[in-house]
ZAKEKE-740311 format. One record per atom (N, C-alpha, C): x, y, z negated; residue number from 1; atom name. Coordinates in steps of 0.2 Angstrom, whole numbers, plus 2048, in hexadecimal, padded with zeros to 3 digits. Example, Ala and Ser with C-alpha at 12.3 -4.5 7.8 and 13.67 -1.06 7.14 Angstrom:
<finus>
     X     Y     Z   seq   atom
   842   7E4   7D9     1      N
   83E   7EA   7D9     1     CA
   842   7F0   7D9     1      C
   840   7F5   7DD     2      N
   844   7FB   7DC     2     CA
   840   800   7D9     2      C
</finus>
This chain:
<finus>
     X     Y     Z   seq   atom
   665   177   33B     1      N
   663   17A   343     1     CA
   66B   17A   346     1      C
   669   179   34D     2      N
   671   179   351     2     CA
   66D   17F   352     2      C
   671   182   357     3      N
   673   18A   35A     3     CA
   675   189   360     3      C
   672   18C   365     4      N
   674   18A   36D     4     CA
   675   18F   371     4      C
   679   191   375     5      N
   678   198   37B     5     CA
   674   197   37F     5      C
   672   19D   384     6      N
   66A   19A   388     6     CA
   66F   1A3   38B     6      C
   671   1A1   390     7      N
   670   1A7   394     7     CA
   66B   1AC   39B     7      C
   66D   1B1   39D     8      N
   667   1B0   3A2     8     CA
   66B   1B3   3A9     8      C
   66F   1B1   3AC     9      N
   675   1B3   3B2     9     CA
   670   1B6   3B9     9      C
   66B   1B5   3B8    10      N
   666   1B9   3BD    10     CA
   666   1BF   3BB    10      C
   667   1C2   3B6    11      N
   668   1C8   3B6    11     CA
   66D   1CD   3B8    11      C
   671   1CB   3B8    12      N
   67B   1CE   3BA    12     CA
   67F   1C9   3B9    12      C
   681   1C4   3BB    13      N
   689   1C2   3B7    13     CA
   68B   1BD   3BE    13      C
   692   1BB   3BB    14      N
   696   1B8   3C3    14     CA
   697   1B0   3BF    14      C
   69B   1AC   3C1    15      N
   69D   1A6   3BE    15     CA
   6A0   1A8   3B7    15      C
   6A4   1AC   3BA    16      N
   6AA   1AD   3B5    16     CA
   6A9   1B1   3AD    16      C
   6A4   1B3   3AF    17      N
   6A0   1B7   3A9    17     CA
   69C   1B0   3A5    17      C
   699   1AC   3AA    18      N
   696   1A6   3A6    18     CA
   69B   1A1   3A2    18      C
   6A2   1A1   3A7    19      N
   6A7   19D   3A3    19     CA
   6A6   1A0   39C    19      C
   6A8   1A4   39A    20      N
   6AD   1A9   395    20     CA
   6A9   1A9   38F    20      C
   6A0   1A8   391    21      N
   69B   1A8   38D    21     CA
   69E   1A1   38A    21      C
   69C   19B   38F    22      N
   69C   194   38D    22     CA
   6A1   190   388    22      C
   6A8   195   38B    23      N
   6AF   194   387    23     CA
   6AF   197   380    23      C
   6AA   19A   381    24      N
   6AC   19F   37A    24     CA
   6A6   19C   375    24      C
   6A1   19A   378    25      N
   69C   196   374    25     CA
   69E   18F   370    25      C
   6A3   18C   376    26      N
   6A4   185   374    26     CA
   6AA   188   370    26      C
   6AE   18B   371    27      N
   6B4   18D   36A    27     CA
   6B2   18E   362    27      C
   6AB   190   365    28      N
   6A8   194   35E    28     CA
   6A4   18D   35A    28      C
   6A3   188   35F    29      N
   69D   183   35B    29     CA
   698   184   35B    29      C
   697   187   362    30      N
   68F   187   363    30     CA
   68D   17F   365    30      C
   685   17F   365    31      N
   685   176   368    31     CA
   683   177   370    31      C
   683   17B   373    32      N
   683   17B   37A    32     CA
   682   182   37F    32      C
   683   183   383    33      N
   683   188   386    33     CA
   67D   187   38F    33      C
   679   18A   38D    34      N
   673   18A   392    34     CA
   672   18F   398    34      C
   671   18E   39C    35      N
   66D   195   3A1    35     CA
   667   194   3A5    35      C
   665   198   3A6    36      N
   65D   198   3A8    36     CA
   660   195   3B1    36      C
   65A   194   3B3    37      N
   65A   191   3B9    37     CA
   654   197   3C0    37      C
   657   19E   3C0    38      N
   654   1A2   3C5    38     CA
   65A   1A6   3CB    38      C
   657   1A9   3D0    39      N
   65B   1AA   3D4    39     CA
   656   1B1   3D5    39      C
   654   1B4   3D2    40      N
   651   1BC   3D3    40     CA
   652   1C0   3CB    40      C
   656   1C5   3CA    41      N
   654   1CB   3C5    41     CA
   64E   1CC   3C2    41      C
   64C   1CC   3BC    42      N
   646   1CE   3B9    42     CA
   647   1D6   3B8    42      C
   64B   1D8   3BA    43      N
   64B   1E0   3B8    43     CA
   652   1E3   3B7    43      C
   654   1E7   3BD    44      N
   65A   1E9   3BE    44     CA
   65D   1E8   3C5    44      C
   665   1E8   3C7    45      N
   666   1E6   3CC    45     CA
   667   1E0   3CD    45      C
   66A   1DD   3C6    46      N
   66C   1D4   3CA    46     CA
   671   1D5   3CB    46      C
   675   1D9   3CC    47      N
   67B   1D9   3CE    47     CA
   681   1D6   3CB    47      C
   685   1D1   3CF    48      N
   687   1D0   3D5    48     CA
   683   1CA   3D9    48      C
   67D   1CA   3D5    49      N
   679   1C3   3D8    49     CA
   678   1BD   3D6    49      C
   674   1BA   3D6    50      N
   672   1B5   3D2    50     CA
   67A   1B0   3D2    50      C
   678   1A9   3CE    51      N
   67C   1A7   3CE    51     CA
   678   19D   3CF    51      C
   67A   198   3D1    52      N
   674   193   3D3    52     CA
   678   18E   3CB    52      C
   673   18B   3C8    53      N
   672   188   3C2    53     CA
   677   182   3C2    53      C
   676   17E   3C8    54      N
   679   179   3C7    54     CA
   683   178   3C8    54      C
   681   17D   3CD    55      N
   689   17F   3D0    55     CA
   68D   180   3CB    55      C
   688   186   3C7    56      N
   68D   18A   3C1    56     CA
   68E   183   3BC    56      C
   689   17F   3B9    57      N
   68B   17A   3B4    57     CA
   68E   174   3B6    57      C
   691   174   3BC    58      N
   694   16D   3C1    58     CA
   69D   172   3BF    58      C
   69D   178   3BF    59      N
   6A4   17E   3BD    59     CA
   6A6   17B   3B7    59      C
   6A1   17F   3B3    60      N
   6A0   17C   3AC    60     CA
   6A2   177   3A8    60      C
   69E   172   3AB    61      N
   6A1   16A   3A9    61     CA
   6A8   168   3AB    61      C
   6AB   16A   3AF    62      N
   6B4   16A   3AF    62     CA
   6B7   16E   3A9    62      C
   6B3   174   3A7    63      N
   6B9   179   3A5    63     CA
   6B6   178   39F    63      C
   6B2   177   39B    64      N
   6B1   174   397    64     CA
   6B1   16E   392    64      C
   6B2   16C   38D    65      N
   6B3   167   388    65     CA
   6AF   162   386    65      C
   6AA   166   37F    66      N
   6A6   162   37C    66     CA
   6A0   165   37C    66      C
   69F   16C   37F    67      N
   698   16E   37D    67     CA
   694   16C   381    67      C
   68E   16D   37F    68      N
   688   169   387    68     CA
   685   16F   38B    68      C
   683   16D   390    69      N
   681   173   396    69     CA
   67B   16F   397    69      C
   678   174   399    70      N
   671   175   39C    70     CA
   66C   17B   39E    70      C
   666   179   3A1    71      N
   661   17D   3A3    71     CA
   65D   17D   39E    71      C
   65B   185   39E    72      N
   651   185   39A    72     CA
   650   18A   3A0    72      C
   649   186   3A5    73      N
   64B   17F   3A7    73     CA
   64D   182   3B0    73      C
   64E   17D   3B2    74      N
   64F   17C   3B8    74     CA
   646   17A   3BC    74      C
   646   180   3BE    75      N
   640   180   3C4    75     CA
   63F   17B   3C9    75      C
   639   177   3C8    76      N
   637   172   3CC    76     CA
   636   173   3D3    76      C
   635   179   3D4    77      N
   635   17B   3DB    77     CA
   639   17C   3DF    77      C
   640   17D   3DD    78      N
   646   17F   3E0    78     CA
   648   178   3E5    78      C
   649   171   3E3    79      N
   64F   16C   3E4    79     CA
   647   168   3E3    79      C
   648   162   3EA    80      N
   646   15B   3EA    80     CA
   647   159   3E4    80      C
   643   152   3DF    81      N
   646   14F   3DA    81     CA
   64A   14B   3DC    81      C
   64C   147   3E3    82      N
   653   143   3E5    82     CA
   658   148   3E4    82      C
   65B   14D   3E7    83      N
   661   150   3E6    83     CA
   662   153   3E0    83      C
   65C   154   3DD    84      N
   65C   157   3D7    84     CA
   65F   153   3D1    84      C
   65C   14D   3D2    85      N
   65F   145   3CF    85     CA
   666   146   3CE    85      C
   669   146   3D5    86      N
   670   144   3D6    86     CA
   674   14A   3D3    86      C
   671   150   3D5    87      N
   676   157   3D1    87     CA
   677   159   3C9    87      C
   66E   155   3C7    88      N
   671   155   3C0    88     CA
   677   14F   3BD    88      C
   676   149   3C0    89      N
   678   143   3BE    89     CA
   681   143   3BF    89      C
   683   147   3C4    90      N
   68A   149   3C7    90     CA
   68C   14D   3C1    90      C
   687   152   3BD    91      N
   68B   159   3BB    91     CA
   68B   154   3B5    91      C
   686   14F   3B2    92      N
   68A   14B   3AC    92     CA
   68F   149   3AB    92      C
   691   145   3B2    93      N
   695   140   3B3    93     CA
   69C   148   3B3    93      C
   69C   14C   3B6    94      N
   6A1   150   3B6    94     CA
   6A3   152   3AC    94      C
   69F   154   3AA    95      N
   69E   155   3A3    95     CA
   6A1   150   39D    95      C
   69F   149   3A1    96      N
   6A2   144   39B    96     CA
   69B   143   397    96      C
   695   145   39B    97      N
   68F   144   395    97     CA
   68D   149   393    97      C
   68B   14F   394    98      N
   68A   156   38D    98     CA
   685   158   393    98      C
   680   156   397    99      N
   67B   15A   39B    99     CA
   675   158   396    99      C
   670   15F   396   100      N
   668   15D   394   100     CA
   666   160   39A   100      C
   662   15E   39B   101      N
   65B   162   3A1   101     CA
   657   163   3A0   101      C
   655   16A   39F   102      N
   650   16C   3A0   102     CA
   64C   16C   3A7   102      C
   646   16A   3A6   103      N
   641   16B   3AD   103     CA
   63B   16F   3AD   103      C
   63A   175   3B2   104      N
   632   178   3B0   104     CA
   630   177   3B8   104      C
   628   17A   3B7   105      N
   624   17C   3BD   105     CA
   627   180   3C2   105      C
   62B   184   3BE   106      N
   629   18C   3C1   106     CA
   625   191   3C1   106      C
   628   197   3C2   107      N
   622   19B   3BF   107     CA
   623   1A4   3C4   107      C
   629   1A4   3C6   108      N
   62B   1AA   3C8   108     CA
   62A   1AB   3CF   108      C
   625   1AD   3D1   109      N
   623   1AE   3D7   109     CA
   628   1B3   3DA   109      C
   62A   1BA   3DB   110      N
   62F   1BC   3DE   110     CA
   634   1B6   3E0   110      C
   639   1B4   3DC   111      N
   63E   1B1   3DE   111     CA
   63D   1AC   3E3   111      C
   637   1A8   3E5   112      N
   635   1A6   3E8   112     CA
   637   1AC   3EF   112      C
   633   1AD   3F0   113      N
   631   1B1   3F4   113     CA
   637   1B4   3F6   113      C
   63B   1B8   3F3   114      N
   643   1BA   3F3   114     CA
   649   1B4   3F8   114      C
   648   1AE   3F5   115      N
   64C   1A9   3FA   115     CA
   648   1A5   3FD   115      C
   640   1A8   400   116      N
   63F   1A0   405   116     CA
   63C   199   401   116      C
   63C   19A   3FA   117      N
   637   196   3F7   117     CA
   631   195   3F6   117      C
   62E   18F   3F9   118      N
   624   18E   3F7   118     CA
   625   18E   3F1   118      C
   620   193   3EF   119      N
   61F   194   3E9   119     CA
   615   191   3E9   119      C
   615   18B   3E8   120      N
   60D   187   3E7   120     CA
   609   18D   3E2   120      C
   601   18A   3E2   121      N
   5FD   18E   3DA   121     CA
   601   187   3D6   121      C
   5FE   18B   3CF   122      N
   600   187   3C9   122     CA
   600   17F   3CA   122      C
   5F9   17C   3CC   123      N
   5F8   175   3C8   123     CA
   5FD   170   3CD   123      C
   5FD   173   3D6   124      N
   604   170   3D8   124     CA
   60A   170   3D7   124      C
   60C   176   3D2   125      N
   612   177   3D2   125     CA
   614   173   3C9   125      C
   60F   172   3C5   126      N
   60F   16C   3C1   126     CA
   60C   165   3C4   126      C
   609   165   3C8   127      N
   60A   15C   3CB   127     CA
   610   159   3CF   127      C
   614   161   3D2   128      N
   61A   15F   3D3   128     CA
   621   15E   3CF   128      C
   61F   162   3C9   129      N
   622   160   3C4   129     CA
   622   15A   3BE   129      C
   61E   159   3BE   130      N
   61A   151   3BD   130     CA
   61E   14A   3C1   130      C
   61C   14D   3C9   131      N
   61F   147   3CC   131     CA
   62A   149   3CC   131      C
   62B   14D   3CD   132      N
   632   14D   3CC   132     CA
   634   14B   3C6   132      C
   631   14C   3BE   133      N
   633   147   3BB   133     CA
   634   141   3BB   133      C
   62D   13E   3BC   134      N
   62E   137   3BE   134     CA
   632   134   3C4   134      C
   635   138   3C8   135      N
   63A   135   3CD   135     CA
   641   136   3CA   135      C
   641   13B   3C8   136      N
   649   13E   3C5   136     CA
   648   139   3C0   136      C
   646   137   3BC   137      N
   647   134   3B5   137     CA
   648   12B   3B9   137      C
   642   12A   3BC   138      N
   644   123   3BF   138     CA
   648   121   3C5   138      C
   64A   127   3C7   139      N
   652   125   3CC   139     CA
   657   125   3C5   139      C
   658   127   3C1   140      N
   65C   124   3BB   140     CA
   65D   120   3BA   140      C
   656   11E   3B7   141      N
   655   117   3B5   141     CA
   653   111   3B7   141      C
   654   111   3C0   142      N
   655   10D   3C3   142     CA
   65C   107   3C3   142      C
   65B   101   3C2   143      N
   661   0FD   3C3   143     CA
   661   0FA   3CB   143      C
   65C   0FC   3D0   144      N
   65C   0FA   3D5   144     CA
   65A   101   3D9   144      C
   655   0FB   3DE   145      N
   652   100   3E4   145     CA
   64B   104   3E1   145      C
   64A   10B   3E3   146      N
   645   10E   3DF   146     CA
   641   111   3E3   146      C
   639   111   3E2   147      N
   635   112   3E7   147     CA
   631   116   3E2   147      C
   62E   11B   3E5   148      N
   62A   11F   3E2   148     CA
   624   122   3E7   148      C
   61E   124   3E6   149      N
   619   124   3EC   149     CA
   613   12A   3E7   149      C
   617   131   3E8   150      N
   610   137   3E6   150     CA
   60C   13A   3EA   150      C
   609   140   3E9   151      N
   607   143   3ED   151     CA
   60E   147   3EF   151      C
   612   148   3EC   152      N
   616   14F   3F0   152     CA
   61E   14D   3F2   152      C
   61E   146   3F0   153      N
   626   144   3F1   153     CA
   624   13B   3F0   153      C
   628   139   3F6   154      N
   629   133   3F6   154     CA
   62F   131   3F8   154      C
   630   12A   3F2   155      N
   638   128   3F3   155     CA
   635   120   3F6   155      C
   63C   11E   3F8   156      N
   63B   118   3FD   156     CA
   642   114   3FB   156      C
   643   10F   3F9   157      N
   648   10B   3F7   157     CA
   64F   10E   3F6   157      C
   64E   113   3F0   158      N
   656   118   3EF   158     CA
   658   113   3EA   158      C
   65E   114   3EB   159      N
   665   10E   3E4   159     CA
   664   113   3DD   159      C
   662   119   3DE   160      N
   661   11D   3D9   160     CA
   668   11F   3D5   160      C
   66E   122   3D8   161      N
   672   122   3DA   161     CA
   676   12B   3D9   161      C
   678   12C   3D8   162      N
   67F   12A   3D2   162     CA
   678   12A   3C9   162      C
   67C   128   3C7   163      N
   67B   127   3BF   163     CA
   67C   12C   3BC   163      C
   67A   12F   3B7   164      N
   67B   134   3B1   164     CA
   682   130   3AD   164      C
   686   132   3A8   165      N
   689   12E   3A4   165     CA
   685   12F   39E   165      C
   681   133   39E   166      N
   67B   133   396   166     CA
   677   12B   398   166      C
   677   128   393   167      N
   670   122   397   167     CA
   66B   123   38F   167      C
   66B   128   38C   168      N
   668   12A   384   168     CA
   661   12E   386   168      C
   65F   12F   38E   169      N
   659   132   38E   169     CA
   653   12E   38C   169      C
   64D   131   389   170      N
   649   12D   38B   170     CA
   646   127   390   170      C
   649   129   395   171      N
   648   125   399   171     CA
   64F   121   39B   171      C
   655   121   398   172      N
   65C   120   39A   172     CA
   660   123   39F   172      C
   65F   12B   39D   173      N
   664   12E   3A2   173     CA
   665   135   39E   173      C
   665   13C   3A1   174      N
   666   140   39D   174     CA
   662   143   399   174      C
   662   146   393   175      N
   65C   147   38F   175     CA
   657   14D   393   175      C
   651   14D   392   176      N
   64D   152   396   176     CA
   64B   157   392   176      C
   64B   15C   394   177      N
   648   161   38F   177     CA
   641   164   395   177      C
   63B   165   390   178      N
   636   169   395   178     CA
   632   16E   38E   178      C
   631   171   391   179      N
   62E   178   38C   179     CA
   629   17B   38C   179      C
   625   17F   389   180      N
   620   185   38C   180     CA
   61B   184   388   180      C
   617   188   38A   181      N
   610   189   386   181     CA
   609   188   387   181      C
   60A   183   38A   182      N
   605   180   38E   182     CA
   600   17B   389   182      C
   5FA   17D   388   183      N
   5F8   177   384   183     CA
   5F6   171   385   183      C
   5F5   16E   38B   184      N
   5F1   167   38D   184     CA
   5F9   163   38F   184      C
   5F8   165   397   185      N
   5FE   160   39B   185     CA
   604   162   39A   185      C
   608   166   397   186      N
   60E   168   394   186     CA
   610   165   390   186      C
   60C   164   389   187      N
   60C   15E   384   187     CA
   60A   156   387   187      C
   608   156   38C   188      N
   607   14E   38D   188     CA
   610   14E   391   188      C
   610   150   397   189      N
   617   150   39C   189     CA
   61D   150   396   189      C
   61C   152   38F   190      N
   622   152   38C   190     CA
   622   14C   388   190      C
   61C   147   386   191      N
   61D   145   383   191     CA
   61F   13D   387   191      C
   61E   13E   38E   192      N
   61D   138   391   192     CA
   625   138   395   192      C
   62B   13F   395   193      N
   62E   140   398   193     CA
   637   144   394   193      C
   632   147   391   194      N
   637   14B   38D   194     CA
   639   149   386   194      C
   641   148   386   195      N
   646   149   37F   195     CA
   645   14E   37B   195      C
   643   154   37D   196      N
   642   15B   379   196     CA
   640   160   37C   196      C
   63C   162   378   197      N
   637   168   378   197     CA
   636   16D   377   197      C
   637   174   37D   198      N
   63A   17A   378   198     CA
   635   17E   37A   198      C
   632   183   376   199      N
   62F   189   378   199     CA
   632   18F   376   199      C
   630   196   37A   200      N
   636   198   37D   200     CA
   631   19D   37C   200      C
   635   1A3   378   201      N
   633   1AC   378   201     CA
   62C   1A8   373   201      C
   62C   1A9   36F   202      N
   626   1A6   36A   202     CA
   627   1A9   361   202      C
   623   1AC   35F   203      N
   622   1AC   357   203     CA
   621   1A7   354   203      C
   622   1A3   34C   204      N
   624   19E   34A   204     CA
   61B   19B   349   204      C
   618   19E   349   205      N
   611   19C   349   205     CA
   610   198   34E   205      C
   611   19D   354   206      N
   60E   199   35A   206     CA
   612   191   35D   206      C
   61A   193   358   207      N
   61F   18B   35C   207     CA
   61A   185   356   207      C
   618   187   353   208      N
   615   182   34C   208     CA
   610   180   350   208      C
   60C   183   352   209      N
   604   182   356   209     CA
   607   17E   35C   209      C
   60C   17E   35F   210      N
   60F   17C   367   210     CA
   610   177   367   210      C
   615   176   360   211      N
   618   16E   35C   211     CA
   613   169   35C   211      C
   60F   16E   35A   212      N
   609   169   356   212     CA
   605   165   35D   212      C
   605   167   364   213      N
   602   165   369   213     CA
   605   15E   36A   213      C
   60E   161   36A   214      N
   612   15D   36F   214     CA
   611   155   369   214      C
   613   158   362   215      N
   613   150   35C   215     CA
   60C   14E   35F   215      C
   606   14F   360   216      N
   5FF   14C   362   216     CA
   601   147   368   216      C
   603   14B   36C   217      N
   605   147   372   217     CA
   60A   143   372   217      C
   60F   143   36E   218      N
   613   13E   36E   218     CA
   611   137   369   218      C
   60D   138   365   219      N
   60A   134   360   219     CA
   605   132   365   219      C
   601   134   36A   220      N
   5FA   131   36E   220     CA
   600   12D   370   220      C
   608   12E   376   221      N
   609   129   379   221     CA
   60C   125   375   221      C
   60C   124   370   222      N
   60F   11D   36D   222     CA
   618   120   36C   222      C
   618   124   36C   223      N
   621   125   369   223     CA
   620   126   361   223      C
   627   126   360   224      N
   62A   124   35A   224     CA
   62B   12D   358   224      C
   628   132   351   225      N
   627   138   351   225     CA
   62D   13A   352   225      C
   634   139   34F   226      N
   63A   13B   350   226     CA
   63F   13A   357   226      C
   639   137   35E   227      N
   63C   138   365   227     CA
   63D   13B   368   227      C
   63A   143   365   228      N
   63C   148   368   228     CA
   63D   14E   362   228      C
   641   152   365   229      N
   645   158   363   229     CA
   642   15E   365   229      C
   63F   162   35F   230      N
   63C   169   360   230     CA
   640   16F   35F   230      C
   641   172   365   231      N
   645   179   365   231     CA
   642   17F   368   231      C
   646   184   366   232      N
   642   18C   369   232     CA
   647   190   36D   232      C
   645   195   370   233      N
   64A   199   374   233     CA
   647   1A1   36F   233      C
   64E   1A3   36D   234      N
   64B   1AB   36D   234     CA
   651   1B1   36D   234      C
   64E   1B7   370   235      N
   654   1BB   371   235     CA
   658   1BC   36D   235      C
   65E   1BF   36B   236      N
   662   1BE   367   236     CA
   665   1C7   367   236      C
   664   1C8   361   237      N
   667   1CE   360   237     CA
   668   1D0   358   237      C
   670   1D0   358   238      N
   672   1CF   34F   238     CA
   679   1D2   350   238      C
   679   1D7   34A   239      N
   67E   1DD   34A   239     CA
   681   1DC   341   239      C
   687   1DC   341   240      N
   68B   1DC   339   240     CA
   685   1E4   336   240      C
   685   1E8   33A   241      N
   681   1EE   335   241     CA
   67A   1F0   33C   241      C
   678   1F5   338   242      N
   673   1F7   33E   242     CA
   674   1FC   343   242      C
   67A   1FD   341   243      N
   67B   202   348   243     CA
   67E   1FD   34E   243      C
   680   1F6   34C   244      N
   684   1F2   351   244     CA
   67D   1EE   355   244      C
   678   1EB   34F   245      N
   672   1EB   352   245     CA
   66F   1F1   356   245      C
   66F   1F8   356   246      N
   66B   1FB   35B   246     CA
   66F   1FC   362   246      C
   674   1FC   35D   247      N
   67A   1FA   366   247     CA
   679   1F4   36A   247      C
   679   1F0   367   248      N
   677   1E9   369   248     CA
   66F   1EA   36E   248      C
   66B   1EC   36B   249      N
   666   1ED   36D   249     CA
   663   1F2   374   249      C
   668   1F7   372   250      N
   665   1FC   379   250     CA
   66D   1F8   37F   250      C
   671   1F6   37E   251      N
   674   1F2   382   251     CA
   670   1EE   388   251      C
   66C   1EB   383   252      N
   666   1E6   389   252     CA
   661   1E9   38A   252      C
   65F   1F0   388   253      N
   65A   1F3   38A   253     CA
   654   1EE   386   253      C
   658   1EE   381   254      N
   64E   1ED   37B   254     CA
   650   1F2   375   254      C
   64A   1F3   371   255      N
   64A   1F6   36C   255     CA
   64B   1F0   366   255      C
   64E   1F4   35E   256      N
   651   1EE   35D   256     CA
   64A   1EE   358   256      C
   645   1F3   356   257      N
   63E   1EF   351   257     CA
   63D   1EA   357   257      C
   63B   1E8   35B   258      N
   638   1E3   360   258     CA
   63C   1DD   360   258      C
   643   1DF   361   259      N
   646   1D8   35F   259     CA
   645   1D6   35B   259      C
   647   1DA   354   260      N
   647   1D6   34D   260     CA
   63E   1D2   34F   260      C
   639   1D6   34F   261      N
   634   1D2   34F   261     CA
   632   1CD   353   261      C
   635   1CC   35A   262      N
   636   1C7   361   262     CA
   63C   1C4   35E   262      C
   640   1C3   35E   263      N
   647   1BF   35D   263     CA
   64A   1BD   358   263      C
   64F   1BD   35B   264      N
   656   1BB   351   264     CA
   65A   1C1   353   264      C
   658   1C3   34F   265      N
   659   1CE   34E   265     CA
   65B   1D0   347   265      C
   65F   1D5   348   266      N
   661   1D8   343   266     CA
   669   1D6   33F   266      C
   669   1D8   33A   267      N
   66F   1D4   336   267     CA
   66F   1CD   333   267      C
   674   1CB   332   268      N
   677   1C4   332   268     CA
   671   1C1   32E   268      C
   671   1C6   329   269      N
   66C   1C1   324   269     CA
   665   1C2   326   269      C
   664   1C7   32A   270      N
   65C   1C7   32C   270     CA
   65B   1C2   332   270      C
   661   1C0   335   271      N
   662   1B9   33B   271     CA
   661   1B3   338   271      C
   662   1B1   331   272      N
   665   1AB   32E   272     CA
   65C   1AC   32C   272      C
   658   1AF   329   273      N
   651   1AE   327   273     CA
   64C   1AF   32C   273      C
   64E   1B1   331   274      N
   649   1B2   338   274     CA
   64A   1AA   33A   274      C
   64F   1A7   33B   275      N
   652   19F   33B   275     CA
   64F   199   339   275      C
   64E   19C   331   276      N
   64B   196   32C   276     CA
   645   197   32D   276      C
   63F   19C   32F   277      N
   63A   19C   32F   277     CA
   636   197   333   277      C
   63B   198   33A   278      N
   63B   193   340   278     CA
   63C   18C   33E   278      C
   642   18B   33A   279      N
   643   183   337   279     CA
   640   180   330   279      C
   638   186   331   280      N
   635   184   32B   280     CA
   62F   182   330   280      C
   62F   182   336   281      N
   62A   180   339   281     CA
   629   179   340   281      C
   62F   176   33D   282      N
   634   171   340   282     CA
   638   172   345   282      C
   63C   178   347   283      N
   642   17B   34E   283     CA
   646   176   349   283      C
   649   171   34E   284      N
   650   170   34D   284     CA
   657   172   351   284      C
   655   177   355   285      N
   658   179   359   285     CA
   656   181   35E   285      C
   65C   184   35D   286      N
   659   18B   361   286     CA
   65E   18E   365   286      C
   65A   190   36C   287      N
   65E   191   371   287     CA
   65E   19A   370   287      C
   663   19D   36E   288      N
   665   1A5   36E   288     CA
   666   1A7   374   288      C
   662   1AB   377   289      N
   660   1AF   37D   289     CA
   666   1B4   37C   289      C
   66C   1B4   380   290      N
   672   1B9   37F   290     CA
   672   1BC   386   290      C
   66F   1C2   385   291      N
   670   1C7   38B   291     CA
   674   1CA   38D   291      C
   677   1CF   38A   292      N
   67E   1D0   38B   292     CA
   683   1CA   38B   292      C
   686   1C8   390   293      N
   68B   1C4   391   293     CA
   691   1C6   38F   293      C
   692   1CC   391   294      N
   69A   1D0   38E   294     CA
   69C   1D1   388   294      C
   696   1CF   383   295      N
   697   1D1   37D   295     CA
   699   1CB   378   295      C
   69F   1C8   379   296      N
   6A1   1C2   377   296     CA
   6A3   1C2   36F   296      C
   6A3   1C9   36D   297      N
   6A2   1CA   366   297     CA
   69C   1C8   361   297      C
   697   1C6   366   298      N
   690   1C8   364   298     CA
   68E   1C0   361   298      C
   692   1BB   364   299      N
   691   1B4   365   299     CA
   698   1B1   35C   299      C
   69C   1B6   35E   300      N
   69F   1B7   357   300     CA
   69D   1B8   351   300      C
   69A   1BD   353   301      N
   695   1C0   34C   301     CA
   691   1B8   348   301      C
   68D   1B6   34D   302      N
   687   1B0   34C   302     CA
   68C   1AA   34B   302      C
   691   1AB   34C   303      N
   694   1A5   34C   303     CA
   696   1A3   343   303      C
   69A   1A9   342   304      N
   69E   1AB   33D   304     CA
   699   1AC   337   304      C
   692   1AF   339   305      N
   68F   1B3   332   305     CA
   686   1B0   331   305      C
   685   1AC   338   306      N
   67C   1A6   339   306     CA
   67E   1A0   338   306      C
   683   19E   33D   307      N
   680   197   33E   307     CA
   684   190   338   307      C
   68B   195   335   308      N
   688   192   32D   308     CA
   685   191   328   308      C
   67F   194   32A   309      N
   67B   196   325   309     CA
   673   195   327   309      C
   673   191   32C   310      N
   66E   18C   32D   310     CA
   670   186   330   310      C
</finus>
């Protein structure tokens, strides 16, 4: 099982905070550094304010060497698909081909209001997401002029440049991640466009159920069974002993018992057992949500005592 680090910078983090986490994760052998794509805190002051996901990743692309970089997930409401395809391709070039691209419909209406971003209803957001997936992967795949006429976006005679370094995605570009709990449209979109499917913050039984829906959609689309990577995202709170678990839980404003029930939490032995339960239902990759970005010893403990055993 691959372990990746997943951060929530909208809760309060500077670029330097994120750089410290990313370089530490790289040095420790974690598979990737990911961040959310949000512009408003979900509790607390959010100071010093949000950082832009793709600006952050562009900087990290030049200040890291081996660790993969990406978003869980970029919101389709934030950017037009053409400029977003350029941004992601450029960051992929800057990193030497180390980007994974998560894209979702968007859900947090308050951040849209706070920064003047239109927030349409659920159906329209998913319609826009589907068109964005088609446009972005189409621009990366085209070798000549690219045209698209949809309900929300129209592309005329685009050269589809620049190209990402990677050509390993399902349609010949950066690997695409789609995730969520939707029963019908989400699995269908994943089968059509995704290289990886992620279930965030759910129990192992619910993850297994959603994976079943996606596998069925993949089969219906005529794709090979092994062409999709299956992953989960879970909050992290591991301590060498009970006192350290309690201290880390308090630092992020959570109860240790609740974290044990809903995340990867407790002693290293408990964390290994928890991850094993997810491996049994088909999870190949876990995004460990790190909420206290100043606690780099947390990463060191997991790298030393958990990673080698999963």
